[in-house]
C-alpha positions as a printed NumPy array, in Angstrom:
array([[ -66.977,   49.919,  -88.319],
       [ -67.79 ,   46.371,  -89.404],
       [ -66.103,   44.103,  -86.9  ],
       [ -63.764,   41.519,  -88.367],
       [ -64.494,   38.552,  -86.088],
       [ -61.043,   37.105,  -86.7  ],
       [ -59.388,   40.146,  -85.185],
       [ -61.866,   40.666,  -82.325],
       [ -59.132,   39.316,  -80.056],
       [ -56.238,   40.232,  -77.849],
       [ -53.039,   39.713,  -79.838],
       [ -51.754,   37.089,  -77.473],
       [ -54.598,   34.788,  -78.568],
       [ -53.326,   34.614,  -82.132],
       [ -50.641,   31.964,  -81.668],
       [ -51.966,   29.938,  -78.735],
       [ -52.834,   27.254,  -81.279],
       [ -49.165,   26.376,  -81.605],
       [ -48.49 ,   26.751,  -77.868],
       [ -50.882,   24.011,  -76.726],
       [ -49.242,   20.566,  -76.36 ],
       [ -48.842,   18.58 ,  -79.554],
       [ -51.823,   16.311,  -79.98 ],
       [ -54.335,   18.672,  -78.404],
       [ -57.791,   18.047,  -79.848],
       [ -60.168,   19.647,  -77.345],
       [ -60.284,   22.73 ,  -75.129],
       [ -63.229,   23.023,  -72.736],
       [ -63.804,   26.337,  -70.97 ],
       [ -66.36 ,   28.162,  -68.861],
       [ -67.433,   31.755,  -68.211],
       [ -68.024,   32.503,  -64.546],
       [ -68.632,   35.451,  -62.208],
       [ -65.946,   34.575,  -59.706],
       [ -66.164,   37.164,  -56.959],
       [ -67.489,   40.51 ,  -55.798],
       [ -65.007,   43.372,  -55.87 ],
       [ -66.75 ,   46.584,  -54.836],
       [ -70.039,   45.659,  -56.542],
       [ -72.576,   48.467,  -56.897],
       [ -75.136,   46.784,  -54.653],
       [ -76.536,   47.158,  -51.154],
       [ -74.127,   45.087,  -49.071],
       [ -76.657,   44.17 ,  -46.392],
       [ -79.1  ,   42.573,  -48.828],
       [ -76.923,   41.298,  -51.693],
       [ -76.909,   37.492,  -51.741],
       [ -73.925,   36.998,  -54.054],
       [ -75.886,   36.204,  -57.206],
       [ -75.922,   37.789,  -60.643],
       [ -78.666,   37.878,  -63.279],
       [ -77.515,   36.063,  -66.407],
       [ -78.352,   38.022,  -69.552],
       [ -76.9  ,   38.857,  -72.977],
       [ -75.727,   35.51 ,  -74.373],
       [ -78.485,   35.262,  -76.979],
       [ -77.54 ,   38.675,  -78.356],
       [ -73.893,   37.629,  -78.497],
       [ -74.732,   34.416,  -80.329],
       [ -77.052,   35.997,  -82.875],
       [ -75.17 ,   39.245,  -83.453],
       [ -71.572,   38.045,  -83.25 ],
       [ -71.303,   34.274,  -83.651],
       [ -73.915,   34.166,  -86.407],
       [ -74.274,   37.556,  -88.104],
       [ -70.759,   38.899,  -87.809],
       [ -68.969,   35.635,  -88.589],
       [ -71.27 ,   34.885,  -91.483],
       [ -71.167,   38.317,  -93.092],
       [ -67.572,   39.232,  -92.364],
       [ -65.892,   35.829,  -92.682],
       [ -67.776,   32.9  ,  -94.203],
       [ -69.537,   34.975,  -96.878],
       [ -66.268,   36.539,  -98.023],
       [ -63.744,   34.835, -100.243],
       [ -61.224,   32.654,  -98.462],
       [ -58.347,   34.428, -100.185],
       [ -59.535,   37.82 ,  -98.949],
       [ -60.12 ,   36.863,  -95.309],
       [ -56.841,   34.972,  -95.088],
       [ -54.917,   37.861,  -96.67 ],
       [ -56.564,   40.369,  -94.355],
       [ -55.765,   38.269,  -91.294],
       [ -52.162,   37.697,  -92.378],
       [ -51.643,   41.411,  -92.969],
       [ -52.881,   42.271,  -89.487],
       [ -50.627,   39.673,  -87.862],
       [ -47.613,   40.526,  -90.028],
       [ -47.759,   44.271,  -89.48 ],
       [ -48.083,   43.988,  -85.716],
       [ -46.321,   40.766,  -84.686],
       [ -43.79 ,   40.415,  -87.505],
       [ -43.825,   38.777,  -90.9  ],
       [ -45.017,   35.157,  -90.784],
       [ -45.19 ,   35.275,  -86.979],
       [ -48.592,   33.554,  -87.114],
       [ -49.519,   30.895,  -89.651],
       [ -52.806,   31.122,  -91.542],
       [ -53.54 ,   27.524,  -92.568],
       [ -55.965,   27.062,  -89.675],
       [ -57.87 ,   30.174,  -90.756],
       [ -58.266,   28.805,  -94.277],
       [ -59.397,   25.459,  -92.832],
       [ -62.028,   27.171,  -90.691],
       [ -63.372,   29.014,  -93.719],
       [ -63.747,   25.682,  -95.514],
       [ -65.98 ,   24.377,  -92.705],
       [ -68.532,   27.135,  -93.31 ],
       [ -69.629,   27.493,  -89.68 ],
       [ -68.147,   27.805,  -86.199],
       [ -67.436,   24.284,  -84.886],
       [ -68.134,   25.032,  -81.234],
       [ -70.787,   24.094,  -78.688],
       [ -72.043,   26.46 ,  -75.995],
       [ -74.062,   25.192,  -73.064],
       [ -75.651,   27.72 ,  -70.736],
       [ -78.069,   28.35 ,  -67.922],
       [ -81.353,   30.066,  -68.886],
       [ -81.159,   33.816,  -69.322],
       [ -82.869,   35.604,  -66.472],
       [ -81.573,   33.034,  -63.984],
       [ -79.856,   34.311,  -60.858],
       [ -76.538,   32.536,  -60.594],
       [ -74.32 ,   32.386,  -57.488],
       [ -70.809,   33.735,  -57.725],
       [ -68.455,   30.894,  -58.542],
       [ -70.977,   29.017,  -60.695],
       [ -70.42 ,   29.13 ,  -64.487],
       [ -73.191,   30.649,  -66.586],
       [ -71.895,   28.839,  -69.672],
       [ -69.383,   26.345,  -70.99 ],
       [ -67.845,   26.237,  -74.456],
       [ -65.953,   23.525,  -76.334],
       [ -64.86 ,   22.804,  -79.893],
       [ -66.816,   20.162,  -81.805],
       [ -64.093,   19.215,  -84.308],
       [ -60.622,   18.203,  -83.076],
       [ -58.593,   20.389,  -85.44 ],
       [ -60.322,   23.502,  -84.12 ],
       [ -59.385,   23.095,  -80.456],
       [ -57.786,   26.538,  -80.682],
       [ -61.122,   28.209,  -81.378],
       [ -62.564,   27.744,  -77.867],
       [ -60.328,   30.226,  -76.095],
       [ -59.589,   32.217,  -79.239],
       [ -62.948,   33.917,  -78.693],
       [ -62.528,   34.319,  -74.924],
       [ -61.878,   38.059,  -75.08 ],
       [ -64.931,   38.827,  -77.177],
       [ -67.178,   36.633,  -75.014],
       [ -66.076,   38.552,  -71.963],
       [ -66.367,   41.878,  -73.768],
       [ -69.956,   41.172,  -74.821],
       [ -71.275,   39.534,  -71.652],
       [ -69.915,   41.091,  -68.478],
       [ -71.757,   44.39 ,  -68.948],
       [ -75.324,   43.163,  -69.638],
       [ -75.022,   40.703,  -66.735],
       [ -73.816,   43.499,  -64.469],
       [ -76.591,   45.858,  -65.615],
       [ -79.302,   43.198,  -65.299],
       [ -78.022,   42.441,  -61.803],
       [ -78.079,   46.119,  -60.854],
       [ -81.622,   46.435,  -62.217],
       [ -82.659,   43.388,  -60.211],
       [ -81.313,   44.949,  -57.03 ],
       [ -83.276,   48.147,  -57.753],
       [ -86.355,   46.013,  -58.423],
       [ -85.883,   44.18 ,  -55.145],
       [ -85.424,   47.412,  -53.167],
       [ -88.427,   49.12 ,  -54.726],
       [ -90.691,   46.113,  -54.258],
       [ -89.738,   45.911,  -50.601],
       [ -90.695,   49.55 ,  -50.019],
       [ -93.846,   49.206,  -52.114],
       [ -95.028,   46.457,  -49.779],
       [ -93.861,   48.31 ,  -46.684],
       [ -95.606,   51.564,  -47.563],
       [ -98.669,   50.096,  -49.27 ],
       [ -98.414,   51.082,  -52.92 ],
       [ -99.375,   48.767,  -55.8  ],
       [ -96.403,   46.596,  -56.717],
       [ -97.258,   47.058,  -60.412],
       [ -96.01 ,   50.637,  -60.075],
       [ -92.514,   49.327,  -59.397],
       [ -92.107,   48.363,  -63.052],
       [ -92.106,   52.095,  -63.867],
       [ -90.245,   53.324,  -60.785],
       [ -86.699,   52.952,  -62.128],
       [ -86.269,   54.603,  -65.523],
       [ -83.138,   54.135,  -67.651],
       [ -81.458,   57.515,  -68.287],
       [ -78.027,   56.111,  -69.169],
       [ -77.615,   56.307,  -72.963],
       [ -75.59 ,   59.511,  -73.234],
       [ -73.082,   58.366,  -70.648],
       [ -72.338,   54.945,  -72.088],
       [ -69.295,   54.   ,  -74.14 ],
       [ -71.131,   53.501,  -77.425],
       [ -74.537,   52.69 ,  -78.884],
       [ -74.043,   48.917,  -78.579],
       [ -73.016,   49.331,  -74.947],
       [ -76.033,   51.533,  -74.26 ],
       [ -78.437,   49.171,  -76.026],
       [ -77.164,   46.019,  -74.342],
       [ -76.945,   47.568,  -70.883],
       [ -80.326,   49.205,  -71.409],
       [ -81.79 ,   45.831,  -72.371],
       [ -80.425,   44.496,  -69.09 ],
       [ -82.341,   47.248,  -67.289],
       [ -85.516,   46.198,  -69.088],
       [ -85.312,   42.665,  -67.707],
       [ -86.638,   44.172,  -64.472],
       [ -88.423,   47.375,  -65.562],
       [ -90.584,   48.905,  -68.285],
       [ -89.335,   52.492,  -68.061],
       [ -86.536,   53.658,  -70.353],
       [ -85.326,   56.557,  -72.444],
       [ -82.759,   54.315,  -74.179],
       [ -84.559,   53.682,  -77.46 ],
       [ -81.863,   51.333,  -78.917],
       [ -82.476,   48.912,  -76.032],
       [ -86.027,   48.354,  -77.276],
       [ -84.755,   47.791,  -80.815],
       [ -82.272,   45.213,  -79.544],
       [ -84.903,   43.3  ,  -77.584],
       [ -87.255,   43.195,  -80.534],
       [ -84.536,   41.983,  -82.907],
       [ -82.775,   39.49 ,  -80.666],
       [ -85.182,   38.502,  -77.859],
       [ -88.556,   37.973,  -79.577],
       [ -90.016,   41.102,  -77.974],
       [ -92.916,   42.849,  -79.695],
       [ -93.804,   46.383,  -78.64 ],
       [ -97.206,   46.033,  -80.338],
       [ -98.132,   43.255,  -77.942],
       [ -96.173,   43.891,  -74.736],
       [ -94.615,   46.809,  -72.834],
       [ -91.024,   46.365,  -74.003],
       [ -89.896,   49.872,  -73.048],
       [ -92.1  ,   52.846,  -72.183],
       [ -91.494,   56.556,  -71.663],
       [ -93.271,   59.924,  -71.481],
       [ -92.893,   63.396,  -73.037],
       [ -90.291,   65.377,  -71.11 ],
       [ -88.503,   68.711,  -71.308],
       [ -84.823,   69.559,  -70.951],
       [ -83.049,   72.68 ,  -69.742],
       [ -82.661,   74.103,  -73.248],
       [ -86.455,   74.095,  -73.625],
       [ -87.046,   75.782,  -70.293],
       [ -84.284,   78.365,  -70.617],
       [ -85.275,   79.237,  -74.188],
       [ -88.621,   80.318,  -72.768],
       [ -86.703,   82.79 ,  -70.578],
       [ -86.665,   82.932,  -66.806],
       [ -89.251,   85.704,  -66.527],
       [ -91.696,   83.544,  -68.52 ],
       [ -91.048,   80.21 ,  -66.796],
       [ -94.539,   80.048,  -65.306],
       [ -96.027,   80.634,  -68.753],
       [ -93.819,   77.868,  -70.16 ],
       [ -95.199,   75.476,  -67.545],
       [ -98.745,   76.536,  -68.349],
       [ -98.263,   76.121,  -72.107],
       [ -96.803,   72.649,  -71.651],
       [ -99.63 ,   71.557,  -69.375],
       [-102.623,   73.07 ,  -71.118],
       [-101.686,   73.325,  -74.786],
       [ -99.007,   70.792,  -75.7  ],
       [ -99.87 ,   68.016,  -73.247],
       [-103.408,   68.501,  -71.915],
       [-103.594,   64.818,  -70.997],
       [-101.231,   62.017,  -70.039],
       [ -97.965,   62.112,  -68.143],
       [ -95.493,   64.92 ,  -68.83 ],
       [ -92.17 ,   65.401,  -67.053],
       [ -90.876,   68.973,  -66.678],
       [ -87.347,   69.755,  -65.509],
       [ -87.834,   72.28 ,  -62.731],
       [ -84.481,   73.478,  -61.438],
       [ -83.313,   75.548,  -64.409],
       [ -83.435,   78.533,  -62.06 ],
       [ -85.285,   78.245,  -58.74 ],
       [ -86.603,   74.786,  -57.952],
       [ -88.188,   75.789,  -54.669],
       [ -90.123,   78.563,  -56.375],
       [ -91.519,   75.998,  -58.799],
       [ -92.736,   73.594,  -56.105],
       [ -94.141,   76.274,  -53.77 ],
       [ -95.378,   79.033,  -56.109],
       [ -95.858,   77.726,  -59.657],
       [ -97.704,   74.657,  -58.394],
       [-100.079,   76.89 ,  -56.453],
       [-100.67 ,   79.165,  -59.448],
       [-101.29 ,   76.152,  -61.721],
       [-103.035,   73.926,  -59.195],
       [-106.454,   74.081,  -60.847],
       [-105.004,   73.367,  -64.287],
       [-102.937,   70.475,  -62.94 ],
       [-105.899,   68.903,  -61.136],
       [-108.137,   69.385,  -64.17 ],
       [-105.788,   67.454,  -66.461],
       [-106.436,   63.825,  -67.322],
       [-102.882,   62.926,  -66.453],
       [ -99.926,   63.614,  -64.201],
       [ -97.349,   66.402,  -63.997],
       [ -94.003,   64.955,  -62.973],
       [ -91.67 ,   67.505,  -61.426],
       [ -87.992,   66.809,  -62.142],
       [ -85.251,   68.296,  -59.969],
       [ -81.841,   67.773,  -61.54 ],
       [ -79.256,   69.127,  -59.128],
       [ -78.307,   69.172,  -55.472],
       [ -78.24 ,   66.415,  -52.883],
       [ -80.931,   63.936,  -53.988],
       [ -81.905,   62.901,  -50.474],
       [ -82.187,   66.47 ,  -49.21 ],
       [ -84.034,   67.677,  -52.3  ],
       [ -86.659,   64.93 ,  -52.095],
       [ -86.924,   64.345,  -48.344],
       [ -85.794,   67.663,  -46.895],
       [ -82.706,   69.046,  -45.192],
       [ -82.929,   68.867,  -41.395],
       [ -80.317,   71.62 ,  -41.15 ],
       [ -82.301,   74.102,  -43.246],
       [ -84.389,   76.861,  -41.693],
       [ -87.479,   75.707,  -39.823],
       [ -90.557,   75.835,  -42.045],
       [ -88.573,   76.482,  -45.223],
       [ -89.178,   74.49 ,  -48.437],
       [ -85.64 ,   73.167,  -48.165],
       [ -86.408,   71.817,  -44.689],
       [ -89.602,   70.146,  -45.903],
       [ -88.25 ,   68.689,  -49.132],
       [ -90.007,   68.463,  -52.471],
       [ -92.528,   65.726,  -51.614],
       [ -93.79 ,   67.469,  -48.488],
       [ -94.026,   70.755,  -50.402],
       [ -96.144,   69.087,  -53.08 ],
       [ -98.289,   67.462,  -50.385],
       [ -98.934,   70.892,  -48.869],
       [-100.296,   72.058,  -52.232],
       [-102.08 ,   68.994,  -53.589],
       [-102.643,   66.645,  -50.676],
       [-103.486,   63.078,  -51.561],
       [-104.516,   59.844,  -49.897],
       [-103.289,   57.468,  -47.224],
       [-102.31 ,   53.907,  -48.152],
       [-103.469,   50.786,  -46.362],
       [-100.143,   50.821,  -44.532],
       [-100.737,   54.356,  -43.273],
       [ -98.372,   56.29 ,  -45.574],
       [ -99.239,   59.45 ,  -47.487],
       [ -99.436,   59.22 ,  -51.285],
       [ -99.652,   62.371,  -53.415],
       [-102.697,   63.143,  -55.513],
       [-102.342,   61.149,  -58.771],
       [-102.129,   64.366,  -60.82 ],
       [ -98.696,   65.219,  -59.403],
       [ -95.426,   63.326,  -58.896],
       [ -91.64 ,   63.607,  -58.92 ],
       [ -88.717,   61.968,  -60.678],
       [ -85.085,   62.343,  -59.647],
       [ -82.45 ,   61.251,  -62.139],
       [ -79.128,   62.822,  -61.225],
       [ -76.452,   60.364,  -60.025],
       [ -78.93 ,   57.931,  -58.517],
       [ -77.398,   54.815,  -57.013],
       [ -78.928,   51.985,  -55.035],
       [ -77.662,   53.541,  -51.826],
       [ -79.129,   56.955,  -52.656],
       [ -82.428,   55.396,  -53.721],
       [ -82.552,   53.484,  -50.45 ],
       [ -81.802,   56.629,  -48.445],
       [ -84.565,   58.521,  -50.254],
       [ -87.11 ,   55.757,  -49.704],
       [ -86.068,   55.442,  -46.08 ],
       [ -86.261,   59.202,  -45.596],
       [ -89.733,   59.398,  -47.128],
       [ -90.979,   56.511,  -45.018],
       [ -89.587,   58.163,  -41.894],
       [ -91.68 ,   61.233,  -42.728],
       [ -94.756,   59.123,  -43.386],
       [ -94.684,   59.203,  -47.189],
       [ -95.146,   56.174,  -49.427],
       [ -92.406,   55.076,  -51.82 ],
       [ -94.742,   55.625,  -54.78 ],
       [ -94.264,   59.386,  -54.541],
       [ -90.96 ,   59.218,  -56.397],
       [ -89.549,   57.672,  -59.566],
       [ -85.803,   57.253,  -60.068],
       [ -83.92 ,   58.   ,  -63.253],
       [ -81.024,   55.527,  -63.236],
       [ -78.231,   56.774,  -65.452],
       [ -74.66 ,   56.108,  -66.445],
       [ -73.417,   57.022,  -62.963],
       [ -74.782,   53.607,  -62.043],
       [ -74.744,   51.649,  -65.304],
       [ -71.387,   52.864,  -66.658],
       [ -69.405,   53.338,  -63.459],
       [ -68.602,   49.603,  -63.321],
       [ -65.984,   47.175,  -64.615],
       [ -65.608,   43.488,  -65.42 ],
       [ -64.028,   43.109,  -61.997],
       [ -67.109,   44.165,  -60.02 ],
       [ -68.208,   40.54 ,  -60.228],
       [ -64.879,   39.078,  -61.304],
       [ -65.989,   37.693,  -64.668],
       [ -63.513,   35.341,  -66.298],
       [ -63.389,   32.598,  -68.898],
       [ -61.057,   29.728,  -68.051],
       [ -60.251,   26.332,  -69.512],
       [ -60.784,   23.439,  -67.095],
       [ -60.497,   20.402,  -69.347],
       [ -58.914,   19.26 ,  -72.576],
       [ -57.93 ,   16.252,  -74.609],
       [ -54.303,   15.618,  -75.583],
       [ -53.203,   12.511,  -77.45 ],
       [ -56.632,   10.967,  -76.957],
       [ -56.55 ,   11.341,  -73.165],
       [ -58.652,   13.806,  -71.162],
       [ -56.774,   16.147,  -68.878],
       [ -58.318,   17.945,  -65.926],
       [ -56.69 ,   21.359,  -65.796],
       [ -56.983,   24.222,  -63.331],
       [ -55.234,   27.289,  -61.937],
       [ -54.607,   28.076,  -58.284],
       [ -52.058,   30.888,  -57.89 ],
       [ -50.231,   30.895,  -54.553],
       [ -50.013,   34.681,  -54.762],
       [ -53.81 ,   35.017,  -54.968],
       [ -56.367,   35.093,  -52.156],
       [ -58.227,   32.166,  -53.663],
       [ -60.495,   34.199,  -55.906],
       [ -58.692,   33.105,  -59.065],
       [ -58.664,   29.419,  -58.197],
       [ -60.574,   27.695,  -60.962],
       [ -62.767,   24.641,  -61.096],
       [ -61.229,   21.477,  -62.508],
       [ -62.214,   19.171,  -65.339],
       [ -65.62 ,   18.842,  -66.951],
       [ -68.398,   20.765,  -65.223],
       [ -72.038,   20.169,  -64.338],
       [ -74.454,   22.638,  -62.761],
       [ -77.54 ,   21.438,  -60.9  ],
       [ -80.542,   23.245,  -59.479],
       [ -80.693,   22.78 ,  -55.706],
       [ -83.712,   24.412,  -54.116],
       [ -83.641,   28.06 ,  -55.158],
       [ -80.058,   28.138,  -56.339],
       [ -77.493,   26.58 ,  -58.649],
       [ -74.605,   24.381,  -57.52 ],
       [ -71.42 ,   23.568,  -59.431],
       [ -69.94 ,   20.085,  -59.631],
       [ -66.508,   19.798,  -61.221],
       [ -64.319,   16.803,  -62.162],
       [ -67.268,   15.205,  -63.936],
       [ -67.316,   12.312,  -66.368],
       [ -68.485,   12.995,  -69.911],
       [ -71.776,   11.28 ,  -69.043],
       [ -72.243,   13.496,  -65.976],
       [ -71.311,   16.637,  -67.903],
       [ -74.115,   15.907,  -70.362],
       [ -76.638,   16.218,  -67.532],
       [ -77.702,   19.155,  -65.38 ],
       [ -78.952,   22.675,  -66.032],
       [ -76.354,   23.745,  -68.575],
       [ -78.223,   23.195,  -71.841],
       [ -76.879,   23.397,  -75.395],
       [ -77.815,   26.784,  -76.851],
       [ -75.406,   26.944,  -79.808],
       [ -73.772,   24.191,  -81.811],
       [ -72.003,   24.24 ,  -85.167],
       [ -73.39 ,   27.618,  -86.188],
       [ -76.97 ,   26.919,  -85.086],
       [ -78.898,   28.561,  -82.243],
       [ -80.489,   25.558,  -80.535],
       [ -82.393,   27.158,  -77.665],
       [ -83.927,   30.613,  -77.461],
       [ -85.357,   32.775,  -74.678],
       [ -87.863,   35.591,  -75.096],
       [ -87.873,   38.822,  -73.127],
       [ -91.185,   37.752,  -71.597],
       [ -89.649,   34.493,  -70.321],
       [ -86.629,   36.295,  -68.922],
       [ -88.817,   38.829,  -67.125],
       [ -90.881,   36.016,  -65.63 ],
       [ -87.755,   34.373,  -64.212],
       [ -86.495,   37.656,  -62.812],
       [ -89.834,   38.541,  -61.215],
       [ -90.191,   35.068,  -59.722],
       [ -86.802,   35.542,  -58.047],
       [ -87.871,   38.9  ,  -56.577],
       [ -91.078,   37.404,  -55.211],
       [ -89.228,   34.427,  -53.741],
       [ -86.817,   36.72 ,  -51.93 ],
       [ -89.669,   38.865,  -50.608],
       [ -91.322,   35.764,  -49.137],
       [ -88.084,   34.608,  -47.553],
       [ -87.449,   38.021,  -46.024],
       [ -90.976,   38.159,  -44.621]])
């Protein structure tokens, strides 16, 4: 479906133009993560900041491409008639006038200005990531007309990039603790979420958020998005990387009685070198890690590559680390990593933790959350195993099981001009806990040390200063960020936190 940008709204937005006070010529708003409401983070380490990401995609794909193709490039008569029909059939005949729509078409571009913090920045809750205002007085209505679509586009990639950052932070901490190369962390959380997302655009944008912290992904559209909208180039940089992998249909089609032969064919004929991931719990996972690995040990060690065992069911912590309630000496009691160590051995890191032979590894990708990942890493460390023995597949259980309210995203007007006079406006509901209390007036954001600080009730001269920079004005993208730049900002934040925690 080609989105009609005029109708990418909630219906109640349609007639706000006439509801503003007579003489209104400016509406100035901001988009802010206001609060944390059951965020999918580790409570003890979360420092109330989100990773800003996704605005450049919104500007290029929606404000430029969609508006140009589906509004400005079409005849004025057609777009006005289409808009009027939608309003008439749902709100009542002539319920909403259309003169302002015709006037906007005559302009030929969107007369708005967006100022924003740099993408990849970590922004404290309560600090706006962007402000938006109309640049021509007659189009004051346009600022908040596009509120719903701004929120719709932005809350998810920010949430996903924040979640990825928290995984990055956790994995880096355990890499340092257990003595594995920190470069491995970039591949240690792999995006498995596509099939569980609410559409291809959702999957691509969320998956791109994941790739602000990691290289590993199975969400191919996320790579396409980053190349098209964030100056990424897979020929020159690791935008998104993956490996050959099986699924249950492949394994079961080979038949249970021939499972060992299926493993052998995959390892020696189809993929004699490189990394290959084989799902291993189609029937008996413990048989795979204690018998098949022994039978194929020589072939596995002779390969120029790594076999990655993939369990896909059960309790992740118990499968990987072992079940203390299982029978003494049983594979279930040992857990998958210890079982693989018994077969293949490995080395000991500089921090004194055991790391499997580089020809063998494990990935777990079923319902992984930050808490489960932490419990697995903690369990492995308790048993003397390095964090590098496991890779996590992070899927829709983490990236889709969220809402706009996890970080309380909202776009609110804080200033306007009526009759030539500026008005500082705000909301502060008595029935609310304080979360929904807004800033007031024009806004400025400054960098203070390693964080951002909001100043409200600013003069126009003060508002022009600070870290909120113009990124879009009158149809033109004024400032652009590459994936490489965003990743550098994200990684610098991780390293800063690691130093502070040390």
